[in-house]
C-alpha angles and dihedrals in degrees: 000000000000089000089051091052091051092050092049093050092046091049094050095047101039110022109127121234116261096222116052090197095056122105089236093057091050091057091045090064088062101032099113123075122041114255120228117243107280128193088214093065110103116184096207093053091046091053091053102039101034106024097038098234121153117249094256090048091049093050090053095043096045091066088070094047101047091120093065112107100174139021094242099104098038090046089057092048093049090048088053091051092048089050089057089057100253113154122229093261091052091049091050089051092051093049094045092053095041113018092176089066084084088066096052119123108250099194098036101039119005100046094044088051090054091049091048093049091046088054087056089059100259117146124228090256090051090052092047089053091049090051091052092049104035098069111192095353094083090066089061121085089219091074091086094057090043092054091045088060095044094047089053091047096048095038098229143029090249092057092046094049091049089055093044091053089055094046121012089181086081088090092052098047119111100261100193099031101042118003099049094044089050092051091047091052092049088053088052088054090062100261115140125217093268092049092050090048092051092046093049094046088058095037108022090161088072088075092060102047124088119280088233090061090052089051088054091051091049091051090050092051092049090048089055091056105267111117126202112271095030118127091246097048094097092047091048092050089050091051096053097033097114103016116112119235088249091053092048091051091048092049092050090052090050091053092050092050099042098045098028090240130163121226089262092052091050087054091050092049094045093048089058101035111020093174088075087088091060096051119105119255090238096054092048092047091055091050092047092052092048100044098040103031102033106024092035099225119163119243092240090051091054092045091057092047103038095150087085088067091062094060127090113272096211097031099047121355100051101039093046091049091054092049092050092044092051093049092049094047090052095047093249096117135040110261089225092060107124117243092209090058089055091050097050100054122088122266092252094052092044091055092046094050104034108023111028097055090060101043096095 
């Protein structure tokens, strides 16, 4: 492990830039000795010529770096970023979002953070991605303990990075005051560690909202017919996660009107296919018109088999109906054969069962 640490530090400090023409590689050539304060050093010009920022970005960023009198510290930081493998465009993005990153202490903060994250099993490319997404948090020593918690929560670095890409505020959320209480409450609702990980990969923002808001969402899900502990509870919570109560009510009313469902039938449909509440009114309307008016299915039948509403109308529902209809009309298929059964099977199985036997 000590040898690994040494290699990481050596790599971060001395790794050459991959592109000689990049601004980062130019600074690497001069990244060693400290430069004495020079009246010729202009932060805004440095940000443009060396860091690759646009002029408007540099003007905005320079206001936070007015105290810099020489390029010594930012040169060292940019050398560190290049050593991690960040390309010039990534470096420019990091600096534009967090100009004070250029003032971070490489030996006392940044390099120890890399070593700590490496000890957690993160690869150099993982760490480079975290630097580009974490904004100011990477210049805090607490990032190592934060990531230790999140890696345990999500189960793997891949899962965590997927969530971080969706919501980089994960690293800024109040870990002890918000995130951990939310996770504890989700456990109380019957979700296991894997379920919570899957839910938070899809909806990482759930970890940063108030626990009271999550309680409201849980109550909403239960009111729609999906109890805690049921297999669809996580999916239902995911579906309503960021819908307002007014929007949920409106969507329920749309379902009742379009499919002629009762409240109970809406509950049955939602408990089996929670994503119905996230579908657009227009897409549901087209499916309703097709399944009820053309196919002739009863509302109660559709409510008990709502998965059909999640499939493509033109790519699956309509063409399979026409195939089944043709086969029945020509005596090639039992008239009692269920349309829903034909919809649910895979494309390969559908072709094998309904097309191939009649090709000759």
